[in-house]
All heavy atoms as TSV, in Angstrom:
chain	resi	resn	atom	element	x	y	z
A	1	MET	N	N	101.634	109.236	223.726
A	1	MET	CA	C	102.081	110.337	224.570
A	1	MET	C	C	101.044	110.584	225.667
A	1	MET	O	O	99.864	110.715	225.388
A	1	MET	CB	C	102.226	111.619	223.746
A	1	MET	CG	C	103.442	111.622	222.844
A	1	MET	SD	S	103.488	113.039	221.752
A	1	MET	CE	C	104.107	114.273	222.788
A	2	ASP	N	N	101.553	110.686	226.856
A	2	ASP	CA	C	100.634	110.987	227.939
A	2	ASP	C	C	100.641	112.490	228.243
A	2	ASP	O	O	101.418	113.252	227.672
A	2	ASP	CB	C	100.985	110.172	229.193
A	2	ASP	CG	C	102.373	110.468	229.704
A	2	ASP	OD1	O	103.176	111.039	228.950
A	2	ASP	OD2	O	102.653	110.131	230.861
A	3	ALA	N	N	99.784	112.901	229.134
A	3	ALA	CA	C	99.610	114.328	229.423
A	3	ALA	C	C	100.863	114.942	230.038
A	3	ALA	O	O	101.180	116.111	229.779
A	3	ALA	CB	C	98.415	114.526	230.346
A	4	THR	N	N	101.608	114.174	230.820
A	4	THR	CA	C	102.812	114.700	231.456
A	4	THR	C	C	103.875	115.048	230.425
A	4	THR	O	O	104.535	116.084	230.528
A	4	THR	CB	C	103.375	113.673	232.460
A	4	THR	OG1	O	102.334	113.294	233.361
A	4	THR	CG2	C	104.537	114.249	233.224
A	5	THR	N	N	104.049	114.210	229.424
A	5	THR	CA	C	105.026	114.465	228.374
A	5	THR	C	C	104.655	115.709	227.574
A	5	THR	O	O	105.503	116.549	227.290
A	5	THR	CB	C	105.133	113.257	227.429
A	5	THR	OG1	O	105.393	112.085	228.194
A	5	THR	CG2	C	106.229	113.466	226.408
A	6	VAL	N	N	103.385	115.832	227.238
A	6	VAL	CA	C	102.924	116.995	226.483
A	6	VAL	C	C	103.126	118.259	227.306
A	6	VAL	O	O	103.596	119.280	226.805
A	6	VAL	CB	C	101.449	116.836	226.069
A	6	VAL	CG1	C	100.920	118.118	225.453
A	6	VAL	CG2	C	101.298	115.681	225.109
A	7	LEU	N	N	102.806	118.213	228.592
A	7	LEU	CA	C	102.971	119.367	229.463
A	7	LEU	C	C	104.437	119.753	229.586
A	7	LEU	O	O	104.778	120.937	229.573
A	7	LEU	CB	C	102.364	119.096	230.843
A	7	LEU	CG	C	102.400	120.268	231.824
A	7	LEU	CD1	C	101.602	121.441	231.264
A	7	LEU	CD2	C	101.852	119.849	233.166
A	8	ALA	N	N	105.320	118.774	229.690
A	8	ALA	CA	C	106.752	119.049	229.781
A	8	ALA	C	C	107.254	119.714	228.509
A	8	ALA	O	O	108.071	120.638	228.562
A	8	ALA	CB	C	107.526	117.773	230.053
A	9	GLN	N	N	106.766	119.274	227.364
A	9	GLN	CA	C	107.183	119.881	226.111
A	9	GLN	C	C	106.673	121.310	226.008
A	9	GLN	O	O	107.377	122.204	225.557
A	9	GLN	CB	C	106.699	119.051	224.932
A	9	GLN	CG	C	107.403	117.727	224.805
A	9	GLN	CD	C	106.814	116.862	223.699
A	9	GLN	OE1	O	105.772	117.174	223.153
A	9	GLN	NE2	N	107.502	115.777	223.387
A	10	ILE	N	N	105.446	121.553	226.415
A	10	ILE	CA	C	104.896	122.904	226.369
A	10	ILE	C	C	105.648	123.814	227.323
A	10	ILE	O	O	105.986	124.940	226.974
A	10	ILE	CB	C	103.387	122.883	226.704
A	10	ILE	CG1	C	102.611	122.202	225.582
A	10	ILE	CG2	C	102.859	124.294	226.923
A	10	ILE	CD1	C	101.160	121.966	225.897
A	11	THR	N	N	105.954	123.338	228.514
A	11	THR	CA	C	106.697	124.140	229.485
A	11	THR	C	C	108.076	124.488	228.954
A	11	THR	O	O	108.533	125.621	229.088
A	11	THR	CB	C	106.824	123.391	230.825
A	11	THR	OG1	O	105.515	123.059	231.276
A	11	THR	CG2	C	107.513	124.241	231.853
A	12	GLY	N	N	108.741	123.543	228.331
A	12	GLY	CA	C	110.062	123.815	227.757
A	12	GLY	C	C	109.993	124.833	226.645
A	12	GLY	O	O	110.833	125.728	226.547
A	13	ASN	N	N	108.984	124.751	225.803
A	13	ASN	CA	C	108.833	125.716	224.722
A	13	ASN	C	C	108.521	127.104	225.253
A	13	ASN	O	O	109.009	128.098	224.741
A	13	ASN	CB	C	107.734	125.264	223.752
A	13	ASN	CG	C	108.146	124.035	222.971
A	13	ASN	OD1	O	109.319	123.756	222.816
A	13	ASN	ND2	N	107.155	123.298	222.504
A	14	ILE	N	N	107.688	127.185	226.278
A	14	ILE	CA	C	107.358	128.478	226.856
A	14	ILE	C	C	108.592	129.100	227.497
A	14	ILE	O	O	108.802	130.309	227.395
A	14	ILE	CB	C	106.202	128.335	227.870
A	14	ILE	CG1	C	104.911	127.998	227.129
A	14	ILE	CG2	C	106.024	129.603	228.688
A	14	ILE	CD1	C	103.748	127.676	228.030
A	15	ALA	N	N	109.430	128.293	228.145
A	15	ALA	CA	C	110.657	128.816	228.749
A	15	ALA	C	C	111.592	129.357	227.671
A	15	ALA	O	O	112.231	130.393	227.861
A	15	ALA	CB	C	111.355	127.728	229.554
A	16	THR	N	N	111.660	128.685	226.537
A	16	THR	CA	C	112.504	129.154	225.441
A	16	THR	C	C	111.990	130.480	224.892
A	16	THR	O	O	112.767	131.402	224.656
A	16	THR	CB	C	112.547	128.105	224.318
A	16	THR	OG1	O	113.005	126.868	224.874
A	16	THR	CG2	C	113.467	128.524	223.204
A	17	VAL	N	N	110.699	130.569	224.702
A	17	VAL	CA	C	110.105	131.821	224.224
A	17	VAL	C	C	110.302	132.917	225.265
A	17	VAL	O	O	110.591	134.069	224.927
A	17	VAL	CB	C	108.603	131.628	223.904
A	17	VAL	CG1	C	107.909	132.943	223.636
A	17	VAL	CG2	C	108.432	130.688	222.734
A	18	GLY	N	N	110.179	132.570	226.534
A	18	GLY	CA	C	110.382	133.547	227.606
A	18	GLY	C	C	111.785	134.113	227.602
A	18	GLY	O	O	111.969	135.325	227.782
A	19	TYR	N	N	112.787	133.260	227.385
A	19	TYR	CA	C	114.145	133.788	227.329
A	19	TYR	C	C	114.333	134.659	226.095
A	19	TYR	O	O	115.013	135.678	226.153
A	19	TYR	CB	C	115.205	132.682	227.337
A	19	TYR	CG	C	116.573	133.287	227.139
A	19	TYR	CD1	C	117.113	134.114	228.108
A	19	TYR	CD2	C	117.286	133.102	225.962
A	19	TYR	CE1	C	118.330	134.725	227.926
A	19	TYR	CE2	C	118.502	133.707	225.775
A	19	TYR	CZ	C	119.023	134.517	226.761
A	19	TYR	OH	O	120.212	135.131	226.571
A	20	GLY	N	N	113.721	134.276	224.993
A	20	GLY	CA	C	113.812	135.111	223.792
A	20	GLY	C	C	113.229	136.491	224.034
A	20	GLY	O	O	113.801	137.507	223.623
A	21	LEU	N	N	112.104	136.551	224.714
A	21	LEU	CA	C	111.513	137.842	225.051
A	21	LEU	C	C	112.371	138.604	226.053
A	21	LEU	O	O	112.466	139.825	225.989
A	21	LEU	CB	C	110.099	137.641	225.606
A	21	LEU	CG	C	109.056	137.142	224.610
A	21	LEU	CD1	C	107.749	136.843	225.325
A	21	LEU	CD2	C	108.852	138.138	223.489
A	22	ALA	N	N	112.993	137.879	226.980
A	22	ALA	CA	C	113.859	138.528	227.959
A	22	ALA	C	C	115.117	139.085	227.313
A	22	ALA	O	O	115.710	140.048	227.808
A	22	ALA	CB	C	114.235	137.548	229.067
A	23	ALA	N	N	115.551	138.518	226.200
A	23	ALA	CA	C	116.760	138.994	225.527
A	23	ALA	C	C	116.488	140.212	224.640
A	23	ALA	O	O	117.426	140.907	224.260
A	23	ALA	CB	C	117.360	137.879	224.692
A	24	ILE	N	N	115.221	140.472	224.326
A	24	ILE	CA	C	114.904	141.619	223.474
A	24	ILE	C	C	115.227	142.930	224.190
A	24	ILE	O	O	115.775	143.855	223.584
A	24	ILE	CB	C	113.421	141.582	223.047
A	24	ILE	CG1	C	113.205	140.450	222.059
A	24	ILE	CG2	C	112.980	142.902	222.430
A	24	ILE	CD1	C	111.759	140.224	221.697
A	25	GLY	N	N	114.919	143.019	225.464
A	25	GLY	CA	C	115.159	144.252	226.225
A	25	GLY	C	C	116.625	144.667	226.237
A	25	GLY	O	O	116.952	145.805	225.874
A	26	PRO	N	N	117.538	143.771	226.635
A	26	PRO	CA	C	118.949	144.145	226.602
A	26	PRO	C	C	119.448	144.471	225.191
A	26	PRO	O	O	120.280	145.351	225.017
A	26	PRO	CB	C	119.664	142.913	227.160
A	26	PRO	CG	C	118.658	142.273	228.028
A	26	PRO	CD	C	117.342	142.515	227.359
A	27	ALA	N	N	118.929	143.780	224.182
A	27	ALA	CA	C	119.361	144.065	222.805
A	27	ALA	C	C	118.965	145.476	222.395
A	27	ALA	O	O	119.757	146.215	221.800
A	27	ALA	CB	C	118.763	143.039	221.849
A	28	ILE	N	N	117.747	145.869	222.725
A	28	ILE	CA	C	117.306	147.231	222.411
A	28	ILE	C	C	118.119	148.244	223.206
A	28	ILE	O	O	118.537	149.279	222.679
A	28	ILE	CB	C	115.796	147.379	222.691
A	28	ILE	CG1	C	114.998	146.537	221.698
A	28	ILE	CG2	C	115.357	148.841	222.632
A	28	ILE	CD1	C	113.525	146.436	222.025
A	29	GLY	N	N	118.352	147.937	224.482
A	29	GLY	CA	C	119.149	148.834	225.321
A	29	GLY	C	C	120.563	149.030	224.796
A	29	GLY	O	O	121.085	150.144	224.774
A	30	LEU	N	N	121.187	147.946	224.352
A	30	LEU	CA	C	122.542	148.048	223.794
A	30	LEU	C	C	122.547	148.879	222.523
A	30	LEU	O	O	123.434	149.711	222.316
A	30	LEU	CB	C	123.108	146.656	223.503
A	30	LEU	CG	C	123.586	145.869	224.701
A	30	LEU	CD1	C	123.924	144.440	224.296
A	30	LEU	CD2	C	124.782	146.529	225.318
A	31	GLY	N	N	121.565	148.658	221.662
A	31	GLY	CA	C	121.498	149.417	220.424
A	31	GLY	C	C	121.353	150.901	220.665
A	31	GLY	O	O	122.049	151.719	220.046
A	32	ILE	N	N	120.472	151.262	221.575
A	32	ILE	CA	C	120.273	152.677	221.888
A	32	ILE	C	C	121.535	153.268	222.506
A	32	ILE	O	O	121.980	154.362	222.124
A	32	ILE	CB	C	119.064	152.855	222.817
A	32	ILE	CG1	C	117.773	152.529	222.065
A	32	ILE	CG2	C	119.014	154.276	223.388
A	32	ILE	CD1	C	116.544	152.462	222.956
A	33	MET	N	N	122.126	152.567	223.466
A	33	MET	CA	C	123.284	153.122	224.162
A	33	MET	C	C	124.489	153.280	223.242
A	33	MET	O	O	125.154	154.309	223.260
A	33	MET	CB	C	123.670	152.246	225.348
A	33	MET	CG	C	124.805	152.846	226.153
A	33	MET	SD	S	125.301	151.885	227.544
A	33	MET	CE	C	125.791	150.395	226.762
A	34	ILE	N	N	124.759	152.284	222.428
A	34	ILE	CA	C	125.912	152.372	221.533
A	34	ILE	C	C	125.678	153.445	220.483
A	34	ILE	O	O	126.585	154.209	220.149
A	34	ILE	CB	C	126.209	151.001	220.912
A	34	ILE	CG1	C	126.715	150.051	222.008
A	34	ILE	CG2	C	127.231	151.109	219.792
A	34	ILE	CD1	C	126.827	148.617	221.587
A	35	GLY	N	N	124.442	153.542	219.990
A	35	GLY	CA	C	124.125	154.593	219.024
A	35	GLY	C	C	124.303	155.979	219.607
A	35	GLY	O	O	124.854	156.885	218.959
A	36	LYS	N	N	123.873	156.184	220.836
A	36	LYS	CA	C	124.019	157.489	221.485
A	36	LYS	C	C	125.487	157.798	221.786
A	36	LYS	O	O	125.909	158.954	221.727
A	36	LYS	CB	C	123.202	157.546	222.774
A	36	LYS	CG	C	121.714	157.513	222.560
A	36	LYS	CD	C	121.235	158.751	221.848
A	36	LYS	CE	C	119.727	158.734	221.717
A	36	LYS	NZ	N	119.213	159.934	221.078
A	37	THR	N	N	126.267	156.769	222.107
A	37	THR	CA	C	127.693	156.993	222.346
A	37	THR	C	C	128.392	157.415	221.055
A	37	THR	O	O	129.225	158.334	221.065
A	37	THR	CB	C	128.352	155.727	222.910
A	37	THR	OG1	O	127.690	155.358	224.117
A	37	THR	CG2	C	129.825	155.943	223.189
A	38	ILE	N	N	128.055	156.777	219.949
A	38	ILE	CA	C	128.636	157.165	218.658
A	38	ILE	C	C	128.227	158.585	218.304
A	38	ILE	O	O	129.042	159.390	217.825
A	38	ILE	CB	C	128.223	156.166	217.566
A	38	ILE	CG1	C	128.890	154.816	217.822
A	38	ILE	CG2	C	128.574	156.687	216.175
A	38	ILE	CD1	C	128.373	153.700	216.950
A	39	GLU	N	N	126.976	158.921	218.549
A	39	GLU	CA	C	126.487	160.270	218.280
A	39	GLU	C	C	127.220	161.301	219.132
A	39	GLU	O	O	127.624	162.360	218.632
A	39	GLU	CB	C	124.986	160.313	218.579
A	39	GLU	CG	C	124.322	161.631	218.299
A	39	GLU	CD	C	122.843	161.577	218.638
A	39	GLU	OE1	O	122.216	160.526	218.442
A	39	GLU	OE2	O	122.328	162.609	219.110
A	40	ALA	N	N	127.418	160.994	220.419
A	40	ALA	CA	C	128.126	161.920	221.300
A	40	ALA	C	C	129.588	162.049	220.903
A	40	ALA	O	O	130.162	163.143	220.980
A	40	ALA	CB	C	128.007	161.446	222.746
A	41	THR	N	N	130.209	160.962	220.458
A	41	THR	CA	C	131.601	161.018	220.020
A	41	THR	C	C	131.732	161.857	218.755
A	41	THR	O	O	132.711	162.592	218.589
A	41	THR	CB	C	132.140	159.595	219.769
A	41	THR	OG1	O	132.010	158.842	220.976
A	41	THR	CG2	C	133.598	159.625	219.364
A	42	ALA	N	N	130.745	161.790	217.871
A	42	ALA	CA	C	130.773	162.603	216.658
A	42	ALA	C	C	130.638	164.088	217.000
A	42	ALA	O	O	131.237	164.941	216.336
A	42	ALA	CB	C	129.659	162.183	215.710
A	43	ARG	N	N	129.894	164.405	218.042
A	43	ARG	CA	C	129.715	165.808	218.433
A	43	ARG	C	C	130.932	166.357	219.167
A	43	ARG	O	O	131.284	167.521	218.984
A	43	ARG	CB	C	128.482	165.953	219.325
A	43	ARG	CG	C	127.192	165.744	218.586
A	43	ARG	CD	C	126.023	165.828	219.544
A	43	ARG	NE	N	124.801	165.480	218.848
A	43	ARG	CZ	C	123.715	166.211	218.874
A	43	ARG	NH1	N	123.692	167.326	219.571
A	43	ARG	NH2	N	122.648	165.819	218.217
A	44	GLN	N	N	131.544	165.542	220.025
A	44	GLN	CA	C	132.711	165.986	220.790
A	44	GLN	C	C	133.768	164.884	220.790
A	44	GLN	O	O	133.861	164.075	221.709
A	44	GLN	CB	C	132.320	166.320	222.229
A	44	GLN	CG	C	131.448	167.549	222.341
A	44	GLN	CD	C	131.231	167.946	223.772
A	44	GLN	OE1	O	131.261	167.115	224.680
A	44	GLN	NE2	N	131.024	169.231	223.993
A	45	PRO	N	N	134.596	164.853	219.746
A	45	PRO	CA	C	135.597	163.784	219.630
A	45	PRO	C	C	136.622	163.759	220.764
A	45	PRO	O	O	137.179	162.702	221.072
A	45	PRO	CB	C	136.296	164.079	218.301
A	45	PRO	CG	C	135.414	165.029	217.584
A	45	PRO	CD	C	134.592	165.727	218.598
A	46	GLU	N	N	136.846	164.883	221.416
A	46	GLU	CA	C	137.848	164.911	222.491
A	46	GLU	C	C	137.395	164.129	223.720
A	46	GLU	O	O	138.213	163.784	224.572
A	46	GLU	CB	C	138.194	166.355	222.876
A	46	GLU	CG	C	137.065	167.145	223.502
A	46	GLU	CD	C	136.153	167.833	222.498
A	46	GLU	OE1	O	136.331	167.644	221.287
A	46	GLU	OE2	O	135.254	168.554	222.947
A	47	LEU	N	N	136.113	163.834	223.844
A	47	LEU	CA	C	135.599	163.061	224.972
A	47	LEU	C	C	135.421	161.580	224.652
A	47	LEU	O	O	134.803	160.853	225.419
A	47	LEU	CB	C	134.250	163.638	225.424
A	47	LEU	CG	C	134.280	165.029	226.045
A	47	LEU	CD1	C	132.873	165.471	226.385
A	47	LEU	CD2	C	135.152	165.038	227.276
A	48	ALA	N	N	135.972	161.132	223.540
A	48	ALA	CA	C	135.750	159.758	223.092
A	48	ALA	C	C	136.181	158.728	224.136
A	48	ALA	O	O	135.482	157.739	224.369
A	48	ALA	CB	C	136.467	159.501	221.772
A	49	GLY	N	N	137.311	158.923	224.784
A	49	GLY	CA	C	137.800	157.966	225.783
A	49	GLY	C	C	136.877	157.855	226.982
A	49	GLY	O	O	136.572	156.754	227.440
A	50	ARG	N	N	136.419	158.990	227.486
A	50	ARG	CA	C	135.523	158.985	228.643
A	50	ARG	C	C	134.166	158.391	228.278
A	50	ARG	O	O	133.576	157.664	229.062
A	50	ARG	CB	C	135.359	160.396	229.188
A	50	ARG	CG	C	136.655	160.910	229.813
A	50	ARG	CD	C	136.582	162.349	230.179
A	50	ARG	NE	N	135.697	162.567	231.310
A	50	ARG	CZ	C	135.352	163.767	231.738
A	50	ARG	NH1	N	135.817	164.843	231.136
A	50	ARG	NH2	N	134.546	163.893	232.767
A	51	LEU	N	N	133.693	158.719	227.082
A	51	LEU	CA	C	132.414	158.165	226.642
A	51	LEU	C	C	132.495	156.651	226.468
A	51	LEU	O	O	131.565	155.923	226.818
A	51	LEU	CB	C	131.971	158.816	225.333
A	51	LEU	CG	C	131.539	160.273	225.420
A	51	LEU	CD1	C	131.387	160.859	224.031
A	51	LEU	CD2	C	130.266	160.400	226.212
A	52	GLN	N	N	133.620	156.194	225.927
A	52	GLN	CA	C	133.784	154.760	225.711
A	52	GLN	C	C	133.831	154.012	227.041
A	52	GLN	O	O	133.235	152.951	227.189
A	52	GLN	CB	C	135.054	154.501	224.907
A	52	GLN	CG	C	135.230	153.056	224.516
A	52	GLN	CD	C	136.471	152.855	223.664
A	52	GLN	OE1	O	137.325	153.724	223.576
A	52	GLN	NE2	N	136.570	151.697	223.046
A	53	THR	N	N	134.524	154.579	228.019
A	53	THR	CA	C	134.591	153.953	229.340
A	53	THR	C	C	133.206	153.857	229.965
A	53	THR	O	O	132.811	152.799	230.487
A	53	THR	CB	C	135.527	154.758	230.263
A	53	THR	OG1	O	136.813	154.826	229.669
A	53	THR	CG2	C	135.621	154.132	231.629
A	54	THR	N	N	132.459	154.943	229.898
A	54	THR	CA	C	131.108	154.948	230.444
A	54	THR	C	C	130.215	153.960	229.695
A	54	THR	O	O	129.382	153.275	230.304
A	54	THR	CB	C	130.516	156.364	230.366
A	54	THR	OG1	O	131.394	157.279	231.016
A	54	THR	CG2	C	129.150	156.429	231.012
A	55	MET	N	N	130.401	153.872	228.368
A	55	MET	CA	C	129.607	152.944	227.577
A	55	MET	C	C	129.873	151.506	228.000
A	55	MET	O	O	128.944	150.705	228.125
A	55	MET	CB	C	129.911	153.106	226.088
A	55	MET	CG	C	129.061	152.195	225.215
A	55	MET	SD	S	129.596	152.124	223.509
A	55	MET	CE	C	131.104	151.197	223.643
A	56	PHE	N	N	131.127	151.148	228.237
A	56	PHE	CA	C	131.445	149.774	228.625
A	56	PHE	C	C	130.867	149.425	229.990
A	56	PHE	O	O	130.452	148.289	230.229
A	56	PHE	CB	C	132.950	149.522	228.592
A	56	PHE	CG	C	133.491	149.356	227.207
A	56	PHE	CD1	C	134.631	150.007	226.814
A	56	PHE	CD2	C	132.835	148.566	226.286
A	56	PHE	CE1	C	135.133	149.863	225.529
A	56	PHE	CE2	C	133.315	148.410	224.997
A	56	PHE	CZ	C	134.472	149.062	224.622
A	57	ILE	N	N	130.830	150.384	230.908
A	57	ILE	CA	C	130.187	150.145	232.199
A	57	ILE	C	C	128.694	149.896	231.987
A	57	ILE	O	O	128.108	148.986	232.573
A	57	ILE	CB	C	130.433	151.330	233.156
A	57	ILE	CG1	C	131.913	151.383	233.529
A	57	ILE	CG2	C	129.563	151.206	234.412
A	57	ILE	CD1	C	132.319	152.632	234.274
A	58	GLY	N	N	128.074	150.690	231.126
A	58	GLY	CA	C	126.662	150.490	230.802
A	58	GLY	C	C	126.406	149.162	230.127
A	58	GLY	O	O	125.395	148.503	230.397
A	59	VAL	N	N	127.305	148.745	229.230
A	59	VAL	CA	C	127.169	147.444	228.561
A	59	VAL	C	C	127.181	146.325	229.597
A	59	VAL	O	O	126.389	145.378	229.500
A	59	VAL	CB	C	128.285	147.247	227.512
A	59	VAL	CG1	C	128.376	145.800	227.066
A	59	VAL	CG2	C	128.057	148.142	226.315
A	60	ALA	N	N	128.031	146.437	230.587
A	60	ALA	CA	C	128.097	145.403	231.631
A	60	ALA	C	C	126.765	145.310	232.373
A	60	ALA	O	O	126.256	144.209	232.614
A	60	ALA	CB	C	129.226	145.712	232.601
A	61	PHE	N	N	126.181	146.458	232.718
A	61	PHE	CA	C	124.905	146.433	233.436
A	61	PHE	C	C	123.777	145.894	232.569
A	61	PHE	O	O	122.905	145.173	233.042
A	61	PHE	CB	C	124.546	147.828	233.951
A	61	PHE	CG	C	125.360	148.254	235.144
A	61	PHE	CD1	C	126.028	149.460	235.141
A	61	PHE	CD2	C	125.460	147.440	236.259
A	61	PHE	CE1	C	126.775	149.853	236.232
A	61	PHE	CE2	C	126.203	147.826	237.354
A	61	PHE	CZ	C	126.870	149.041	237.342
A	62	ILE	N	N	123.783	146.234	231.295
A	62	ILE	CA	C	122.730	145.741	230.405
A	62	ILE	C	C	122.873	144.234	230.190
A	62	ILE	O	O	121.888	143.501	230.149
A	62	ILE	CB	C	122.757	146.507	229.067
A	62	ILE	CG1	C	122.305	147.947	229.291
A	62	ILE	CG2	C	121.861	145.846	228.043
A	62	ILE	CD1	C	122.456	148.844	228.086
A	63	GLU	N	N	124.090	143.751	230.066
A	63	GLU	CA	C	124.295	142.315	229.868
A	63	GLU	C	C	123.899	141.509	231.100
A	63	GLU	O	O	123.532	140.342	230.986
A	63	GLU	CB	C	125.744	142.023	229.496
A	63	GLU	CG	C	126.081	142.423	228.074
A	63	GLU	CD	C	125.256	141.678	227.047
A	63	GLU	OE1	O	125.010	140.460	227.224
A	63	GLU	OE2	O	124.845	142.302	226.070
A	64	ILE	N	N	123.948	142.122	232.267
A	64	ILE	CA	C	123.487	141.453	233.479
A	64	ILE	C	C	122.015	141.081	233.333
A	64	ILE	O	O	121.576	140.021	233.785
A	64	ILE	CB	C	123.709	142.344	234.718
A	64	ILE	CG1	C	125.187	142.456	235.027
A	64	ILE	CG2	C	122.954	141.844	235.926
A	64	ILE	CD1	C	125.852	141.171	235.429
A	65	LEU	N	N	121.226	141.942	232.659
A	65	LEU	CA	C	119.815	141.632	232.450
A	65	LEU	C	C	119.646	140.353	231.641
A	65	LEU	O	O	118.778	139.532	231.937
A	65	LEU	CB	C	119.120	142.793	231.738
A	65	LEU	CG	C	119.021	144.104	232.512
A	65	LEU	CD1	C	118.442	145.187	231.613
A	65	LEU	CD2	C	118.182	143.918	233.756
A	66	ALA	N	N	120.477	140.178	230.613
A	66	ALA	CA	C	120.395	138.956	229.808
A	66	ALA	C	C	120.808	137.740	230.637
A	66	ALA	O	O	120.198	136.674	230.524
A	66	ALA	CB	C	121.275	139.082	228.571
A	67	LEU	N	N	121.814	137.879	231.464
A	67	LEU	CA	C	122.231	136.755	232.309
A	67	LEU	C	C	121.167	136.392	233.334
A	67	LEU	O	O	120.964	135.216	233.642
A	67	LEU	CB	C	123.553	137.087	233.007
A	67	LEU	CG	C	124.759	137.191	232.077
A	67	LEU	CD1	C	125.984	137.656	232.838
A	67	LEU	CD2	C	125.022	135.868	231.397
A	68	ILE	N	N	120.475	137.403	233.844
A	68	ILE	CA	C	119.376	137.124	234.766
A	68	ILE	C	C	118.274	136.372	234.030
A	68	ILE	O	O	117.654	135.460	234.575
A	68	ILE	CB	C	118.850	138.434	235.391
A	68	ILE	CG1	C	119.882	138.978	236.374
A	68	ILE	CG2	C	117.514	138.220	236.093
A	68	ILE	CD1	C	119.563	140.362	236.897
A	69	GLY	N	N	118.032	136.736	232.773
A	69	GLY	CA	C	117.040	136.028	231.969
A	69	GLY	C	C	117.407	134.579	231.746
A	69	GLY	O	O	116.543	133.706	231.674
A	70	ILE	N	N	118.697	134.289	231.626
A	70	ILE	CA	C	119.143	132.903	231.473
A	70	ILE	C	C	119.021	132.153	232.798
A	70	ILE	O	O	118.594	131.003	232.835
A	70	ILE	CB	C	120.608	132.844	230.980
A	70	ILE	CG1	C	120.701	133.342	229.543
A	70	ILE	CG2	C	121.161	131.436	231.086
A	70	ILE	CD1	C	122.124	133.488	229.042
A	71	ALA	N	N	119.380	132.785	233.897
A	71	ALA	CA	C	119.435	132.106	235.193
A	71	ALA	C	C	118.071	131.908	235.833
A	71	ALA	O	O	117.878	130.953	236.591
A	71	ALA	CB	C	120.333	132.896	236.142
A	72	THR	N	N	117.119	132.778	235.529
A	72	THR	CA	C	115.817	132.717	236.188
A	72	THR	C	C	115.104	131.372	236.030
A	72	THR	O	O	114.600	130.835	237.025
A	72	THR	CB	C	114.918	133.868	235.706
A	72	THR	OG1	O	115.578	135.100	236.002
A	72	THR	CG2	C	113.569	133.846	236.383
A	73	PRO	N	N	115.050	130.788	234.830
A	73	PRO	CA	C	114.375	129.477	234.735
A	73	PRO	C	C	115.049	128.393	235.581
A	73	PRO	O	O	114.377	127.515	236.117
A	73	PRO	CB	C	114.476	129.129	233.247
A	73	PRO	CG	C	114.682	130.401	232.554
A	73	PRO	CD	C	115.417	131.278	233.505
A	74	PHE	N	N	116.373	128.465	235.704
A	74	PHE	CA	C	117.057	127.465	236.517
A	74	PHE	C	C	116.772	127.678	238.000
A	74	PHE	O	O	116.676	126.719	238.767
A	74	PHE	CB	C	118.559	127.501	236.255
A	74	PHE	CG	C	118.917	127.052	234.871
A	74	PHE	CD1	C	119.383	127.948	233.937
A	74	PHE	CD2	C	118.766	125.737	234.482
A	74	PHE	CE1	C	119.707	127.554	232.640
A	74	PHE	CE2	C	119.073	125.308	233.211
A	74	PHE	CZ	C	119.554	126.226	232.289
A	75	ILE	N	N	116.642	128.925	238.396
A	75	ILE	CA	C	116.352	129.216	239.789
A	75	ILE	C	C	114.971	128.703	240.165
A	75	ILE	O	O	114.756	128.121	241.225
A	75	ILE	CB	C	116.459	130.742	240.055
A	75	ILE	CG1	C	117.908	131.179	239.932
A	75	ILE	CG2	C	115.914	131.098	241.426
A	75	ILE	CD1	C	118.099	132.686	239.946
A	76	PHE	N	N	114.008	128.900	239.255
A	76	PHE	CA	C	112.645	128.480	239.545
A	76	PHE	C	C	112.321	127.102	238.989
A	76	PHE	O	O	111.147	126.712	238.924
A	76	PHE	CB	C	111.663	129.516	238.993
A	76	PHE	CG	C	111.760	130.848	239.690
A	76	PHE	CD1	C	112.203	131.961	238.998
A	76	PHE	CD2	C	111.450	130.968	241.024
A	76	PHE	CE1	C	112.305	133.190	239.634
A	76	PHE	CE2	C	111.547	132.186	241.661
A	76	PHE	CZ	C	111.979	133.304	240.973
A	77	ASN	N	N	113.346	126.370	238.555
A	77	ASN	CA	C	113.212	124.999	238.053
A	77	ASN	C	C	112.232	124.864	236.890
A	77	ASN	O	O	111.466	123.919	236.800
A	77	ASN	CB	C	112.802	124.039	239.173
A	77	ASN	CG	C	113.867	123.921	240.214
A	77	ASN	OD1	O	115.047	123.940	239.907
A	77	ASN	ND2	N	113.447	123.800	241.463
A	78	ALA	N	N	112.252	125.844	235.995
A	78	ALA	CA	C	111.360	125.788	234.836
A	78	ALA	C	C	111.916	124.877	233.744
A	78	ALA	O	O	111.171	124.385	232.911
A	78	ALA	CB	C	111.134	127.184	234.283
A	79	LEU	N	N	113.237	124.691	233.728
A	79	LEU	CA	C	113.833	123.851	232.681
A	79	LEU	C	C	114.219	122.497	233.252
A	79	LEU	O	O	114.564	122.298	234.317
A	79	LEU	CB	C	115.068	124.525	232.086
A	79	LEU	CG	C	114.766	125.799	231.326
A	79	LEU	CD1	C	116.054	126.415	230.837
A	79	LEU	CD2	C	113.875	125.505	230.131
């Protein structure tokens, strides 16, 4: 094995770990948001529809963070 092969393997592993770390943020955000929506629905059941709609909009924005985490290595040619 030459130095270039070893470096390529290390770079690939670091990119994988980087995406794993990038996915932690959206996962925590989703957990908090869904938990708070359930809590709010338990307090005021008549607002369940409006809360659910707002939650889905928030889910879309949080998932964008995960997609950016996937796309970033390709943009900067890390993979």
